[in-house]
C-alpha positions in Angstrom: -54.4 -41.4 33.6 -53.3 -37.9 32.8 -51.2 -37.9 29.6 -52.7 -34.8 28.2 -50.1 -32.2 29.4 -46.8 -32.6 27.6 -43.4 -31.3 28.8 -42.0 -29.8 25.6 -39.1 -27.7 27.0 -36.5 -27.8 29.8 -34.3 -25.0 31.1 -32.0 -25.0 34.1 -29.3 -22.8 35.5 -27.5 -23.4 38.8 -24.1 -24.0 40.2 -24.1 -27.3 38.4 -24.3 -25.6 35.0 -25.6 -22.7 33.0 -27.9 -24.9 31.0 -29.3 -28.4 31.1 -26.5 -30.0 29.1 -23.8 -28.5 31.4 -25.8 -29.7 34.4 -25.9 -33.3 33.2 -22.2 -33.2 32.5 -21.6 -32.2 36.1 -23.9 -34.9 37.3 -22.2 -37.5 35.2 -18.7 -36.9 36.8 -20.0 -36.0 40.2 -18.6 -32.4 40.1 -19.7 -30.2 42.9 -19.1 -26.4 42.2 -19.2 -24.9 45.7 -17.2 -22.2 47.3 -17.5 -19.1 49.6 -19.8 -16.3 48.7 -18.5 -13.8 46.1 -21.7 -11.9 45.3 -21.7 -9.8 48.5 -19.6 -9.1 51.5 -20.3 -11.3 54.5 -18.3 -12.6 57.5 -20.1 -15.9 57.2 -17.8 -18.5 55.7 -20.4 -21.2 54.8 -19.9 -22.9 51.5 -22.5 -22.0 48.9 -23.5 -23.0 45.4 -23.4 -19.8 43.3 -24.1 -19.5 39.6 -20.7 -18.6 38.0 -20.5 -16.7 34.7 -24.1 -15.8 34.3 -24.4 -14.8 30.6 -24.4 -11.1 30.1 -27.8 -11.0 28.4 -29.3 -12.3 31.6 -27.6 -9.9 34.0 -30.0 -7.4 35.6 -28.5 -5.0 38.1 -30.1 -5.6 41.5 -32.5 -8.2 40.1 -30.5 -11.4 40.0 -33.5 -13.6 40.5 -35.2 -12.2 37.5 -32.0 -12.7 35.4 -31.8 -16.3 36.5 -35.4 -16.9 35.7 -34.9 -15.3 32.3 -32.0 -17.6 31.6 -33.9 -20.8 32.4 -37.0 -19.5 30.5 -34.9 -18.7 27.4 -33.4 -22.2 27.3 -36.7 -23.9 27.9 -38.5 -21.9 25.2 -35.7 -22.7 22.7 -35.8 -26.3 23.7 -39.6 -26.3 23.0 -39.1 -24.4 19.8 -41.5 -21.8 21.2 -40.9 -18.7 19.2 -44.2 -17.1 18.0 -46.6 -16.9 20.9 -49.3 -14.9 19.1 -51.6 -17.8 18.4 -51.5 -19.2 21.9 -52.6 -18.3 25.4 -49.4 -18.7 27.4 -49.5 -18.6 31.2 -46.5 -18.0 33.4 -46.3 -19.5 36.9 -43.1 -19.2 38.9 -42.1 -20.0 42.5 -39.7 -17.9 44.5 -38.8 -16.8 48.0 -36.2 -14.0 47.5 -37.6 -12.6 44.2 -35.0 -9.8 43.9 -37.0 -8.1 46.7 -34.5 -8.5 49.6 -31.9 -6.2 48.0 -32.9 -3.2 50.0 -30.7 -3.1 53.1 -29.1 0.1 52.1 -32.6 1.7 51.7 -33.5 0.8 55.3 -30.1 1.9 56.7 -30.3 5.2 54.9 -33.9 5.8 56.0 -33.1 4.9 59.6 -30.0 7.1 59.7 -31.1 10.1 57.7 -34.9 10.0 57.4 -34.7 9.7 53.6 -33.5 7.2 51.0 -33.2 6.8 47.3 -36.1 5.1 45.7 -34.1 2.6 43.6 -34.8 -0.2 46.0 -38.5 0.5 46.0 -38.6 0.6 42.2 -36.8 -2.7 42.0 -39.2 -4.2 44.6 -42.2 -3.1 42.6 -40.7 -4.6 39.5 -39.5 -7.8 41.2 -42.4 -10.1 40.6 -40.8 -13.0 38.5 -44.0 -14.2 36.8 -45.1 -10.7 35.8 -41.6 -9.8 34.6 -41.3 -12.9 32.4 -44.9 -12.5 31.1 -44.2 -8.9 30.1 -40.8 -9.8 28.6 -42.2 -12.5 26.3 -45.5 -10.7 25.7 -47.5 -13.7 27.0 -51.3 -13.6 26.7 -52.4 -15.7 29.6 -52.6 -16.0 33.4 -49.6 -14.9 35.5 -48.9 -16.0 39.1 -45.9 -16.0 41.4 -46.1 -18.6 44.1 -44.4 -18.0 47.5 -44.8 -21.2 49.5 -41.2 -21.3 50.9 -39.2 -24.2 49.6 -42.1 -25.9 47.9 -42.8 -22.8 45.7 -41.3 -24.2 42.5 -43.2 -27.5 42.7 -46.4 -25.7 43.7 -46.0 -23.4 40.7 -45.8 -26.4 38.4 -48.9 -27.8 40.0 -50.8 -24.5 39.6 -49.8 -24.4 35.9 -51.0 -28.0 35.5 -54.4 -26.9 36.9 -54.6 -24.0 34.4 -54.0 -26.3 31.5 -56.4 -29.0 32.6 -59.1 -26.4 33.1 -58.6 -24.7 29.8 -57.2 -21.4 31.1 -54.3 -21.5 28.7 -52.7 -23.6 26.0 -49.1 -23.4 27.1 -47.6 -22.7 30.6 -44.1 -21.7 31.6 -43.6 -23.1 35.1 -40.9 -23.6 37.7 -39.0 -21.5 40.1 -36.1 -19.0 40.6 -34.1 -17.6 43.5 -30.8 -15.8 44.0 -28.1 -16.0 46.6 -28.9 -13.3 49.1 -27.5 -12.0 52.3 -30.8 -12.2 54.2 -31.6 -15.9 53.8 -27.9 -16.8 54.3 -28.0 -15.0 57.7 -31.5 -16.3 58.5 -30.7 -20.0 57.8 -27.4 -19.6 59.6 -29.3 -18.2 62.7 -31.5 -21.3 62.6 -28.4 -23.5 63.0 -29.1 -25.6 59.9 -26.3 -24.5 57.6 -23.3 -26.7 57.4 -19.7 -25.5 57.3 -18.9 -28.6 55.2 -20.4 -29.6 51.8 -23.9 -31.0 52.5 -24.5 -34.7 52.7 -28.2 -35.5 52.2 -29.4 -38.6 54.1 -25.9 -39.3 55.5 -25.5 -40.4 59.1 -23.2 -37.5 59.8 -25.1 -34.8 57.9 -24.7 -31.4 59.5 -27.1 -29.2 57.6 -27.7 -27.6 54.2 -25.7 -25.4 51.9 -27.6 -22.6 50.2 -27.6 -22.3 46.4 -29.2 -20.3 43.7 -30.6 -20.8 40.2 -33.7 -21.4 38.2 -35.5 -24.4 36.7 -38.3 -24.1 34.2 -40.4 -26.5 32.2 -42.7 -25.8 29.3 -46.1 -27.5 29.7 -48.7 -27.6 26.9 -51.7 -29.5 25.8 -51.5 -32.1 23.1 -53.6 -29.9 21.0 -51.2 -27.0 21.3 -48.2 -29.2 20.6 -49.9 -30.7 17.5 -50.8 -27.2 16.2 -47.1 -26.3 16.6 -46.0 -29.5 14.9 -43.9 -30.8 17.8 -44.1 -33.8 20.0 -42.6 -34.9 23.3 -41.9 -38.1 25.1 -42.4 -36.4 28.5 -45.6 -35.4 30.3 -46.7 -34.1 33.7 -48.8 -36.9 35.1 -49.8 -35.7 38.5 -49.5 -33.2 41.4 -50.3 -33.3 45.1 -49.9 -30.8 47.9 -50.8 -30.6 51.6 -50.0 -28.5 54.6 -49.7 -30.2 57.9 -49.2 -26.9 59.7 -47.2 -28.7 62.4 -44.4 -26.2 63.0 -43.0 -23.0 61.5 -39.8 -24.6 60.3 -39.8 -28.4 61.3 -41.7 -31.1 59.3 -44.3 -33.2 61.1 -42.5 -36.1 62.8 -44.8 -38.6 61.0 -44.5 -36.8 57.7 -48.2 -36.4 57.5 -48.3 -33.6 54.9 -45.6 -35.2 52.7 -47.3 -38.6 52.8 -50.6 -37.0 51.8 -49.0 -35.0 49.0 -47.3 -38.0 47.5 -50.5 -40.1 47.6 -52.4 -37.3 46.0 -49.8 -37.0 43.2 -49.9 -40.8 42.5 -53.7 -40.8 42.5 -53.7 -37.8 40.1 -51.4 -39.7 37.8 -53.5 -42.8 38.1 -50.6 -45.0 39.1 -49.4 -47.1 42.0 -46.2 -46.7 44.1 -44.7 -49.7 42.3 -44.7 -47.8 39.0 -42.3 -45.1 40.2 -38.8 -46.0 39.0 -37.0 -43.3 41.1 -37.5 -40.4 43.4 -35.7 -37.1 43.3 -36.1 -36.3 47.0 -36.1 -32.9 48.7 -33.1 -34.1 50.7 -31.8 -30.9 52.3 -29.2 -32.7 54.5 -30.8 -31.3 57.7 -31.3 -33.8 60.5 -35.1 -33.5 60.8 -36.0 -33.2 57.1 -34.0 -36.2 55.9 -35.2 -38.4 58.8 -38.9 -37.7 58.1 -38.6 -37.8 54.3 -36.5 -41.0 54.2 -39.0 -42.8 56.4 -42.0 -41.7 54.5 -40.5 -42.7 51.2 -39.4 -46.1 52.6 -42.9 -46.7 53.9 -44.7 -45.8 50.6 -42.2 -47.2 48.1 -40.2 -49.8 50.0 -36.5 -49.9 51.0 -35.2 -50.8 47.6 -36.4 -47.6 46.0 -33.9 -45.8 43.8 -33.6 -42.4 45.5 -31.3 -39.4 45.4 -31.0 -35.8 46.3 -29.6 -33.4 43.7 -29.0 -30.7 46.3 -25.5 -32.0 46.7 -24.8 -30.5 43.3 -26.9 -27.3 43.5 -27.3 -26.5 47.2 -30.7 -25.7 48.5 -32.0 -23.1 46.0 -35.2 -22.3 48.0 -38.0 -21.4 45.7 -36.1 -22.6 42.7 -35.6 -26.1 44.1 -38.8 -27.6 42.9 -38.3 -26.1 39.4 -34.8 -27.3 39.1 -35.6 -30.8 40.5 -38.5 -31.1 38.1 -36.1 -30.5 35.2 -33.6 -33.0 36.7 -36.3 -35.6 37.1 -37.6 -35.2 33.6 -34.0 -35.3 32.2 -33.3 -38.5 34.2 -36.3 -40.2 32.7 -35.4 -39.2 29.2 -31.7 -40.0 29.6 -32.3 -43.3 31.3 -29.8 -42.6 34.1 -29.5 -40.6 37.3 -26.4 -39.5 39.2 -25.1 -40.6 42.6 -26.6 -38.7 45.5 -23.6 -36.4 46.1 -22.2 -36.2 49.6 -23.7 -39.5 50.8 -21.2 -41.9 52.4 -22.6 -43.5 55.6 -26.0 -45.0 56.2 -28.2 -43.5 58.9 -29.6 -46.5 60.8 -32.7 -44.4 61.6 -33.5 -44.1 57.8 -34.4 -47.4 56.0 -33.4 -46.1 52.6 -29.9 -45.8 51.1 -29.5 -43.1 48.4 -27.7 -44.0 45.2 -23.9 -44.2 45.7 -23.1 -44.2 42.0 -24.5 -43.2 38.6 -27.3 -45.6 37.9 -29.3 -46.6 34.9 -33.0 -46.5 35.3 -35.8 -48.3 33.5 -39.4 -47.1 34.0 -42.0 -44.7 32.9 -42.7 -42.6 36.0 -40.6 -40.7 38.5 -41.5 -38.5 41.5 -40.0 -35.2 42.8 -40.8 -34.1 46.3 -40.6 -30.7 48.1 -40.9 -30.0 51.9 -41.1 -26.4 53.1 -41.3 -24.2 56.2 -44.8 -23.7 57.5 -45.7 -27.3 56.9 -46.0 -27.0 53.1 -45.4 -30.2 51.1 -45.7 -30.9 47.4 -45.0 -33.7 45.0 -45.2 -34.1 41.2 -45.2 -37.2 39.0 -43.4 -37.0 35.7 -44.0 -39.6 33.0 -42.3 -40.8 29.8 -44.3 -42.1 26.9 
């Protein structure tokens, strides 16, 4: 059983709150902070989950993803009392899809129309690697990796960081994901016909699609030896990780949930536990017809129909590469707090899905919880978080 890798810090920023405490407050009262896009001009009137009032110290012109990542990292490091990094090998592993590198439409337009363009967009692109940016910013001495596995990126980044720590590549790892609200994915997901004009309703019979969101979620992982050297302790640990690609379709999940099933079983095996030891699942739950159908049936098959299950995307929207990082933070916080919120947006049971998400704030008792991620390209990932 893997209890060697502690979770010593949590940081989250999303439409649900600019930090973990604000987020839990929104969860507690089922507050959904959605509205139309304000960050850029668009004729698309989809509701989105933007981060409002990003603190000024995290505002970076044209590099919003990096600013969001910085905000979550700052909170997580403070939460972990991680100040002086000089005596430790600190790795940084972050997932993303947008990565401040899609803010270049004016560059292409100018180059197409005139044959030349200012290099500002190119410079931003070259400096837009989130893991490298954070690593330089905090002067980390350890491995640095940005994971781009579509919407499983944040979860896969946490899994990669776990591998680093288990194999002695670093003492501490900053892991999670970050993504900004951006015109290109808004148009892209809209063209796929999977964005809802209403607030999303994960696993609901009448679900019409996802809402996009933005944010960053980061956890601080470290070995027991590192934590002991720093004189701190934690009741949370990262118990297991599993990933699998079924390569079934460019955007659709395998109808039998092959990759997701494999990922969950790998994560449980890695943690050394059985399905019955999971007290709740923070599901990917995008509110798209195919994703929820496949995921709901796989979870019911593995854990049974009485599983406590929810999707927090009803509070954050689908934050793409940040989703796995944010949901890892939410899962860890749920274990620590002893409660999880209602699955926002759910009202009517889908007869094709055996599970019913939580309808109200619910107390939980148990030592392990699971967070899942499904992504384009057949990517699937799952992590098990434990509480001592």
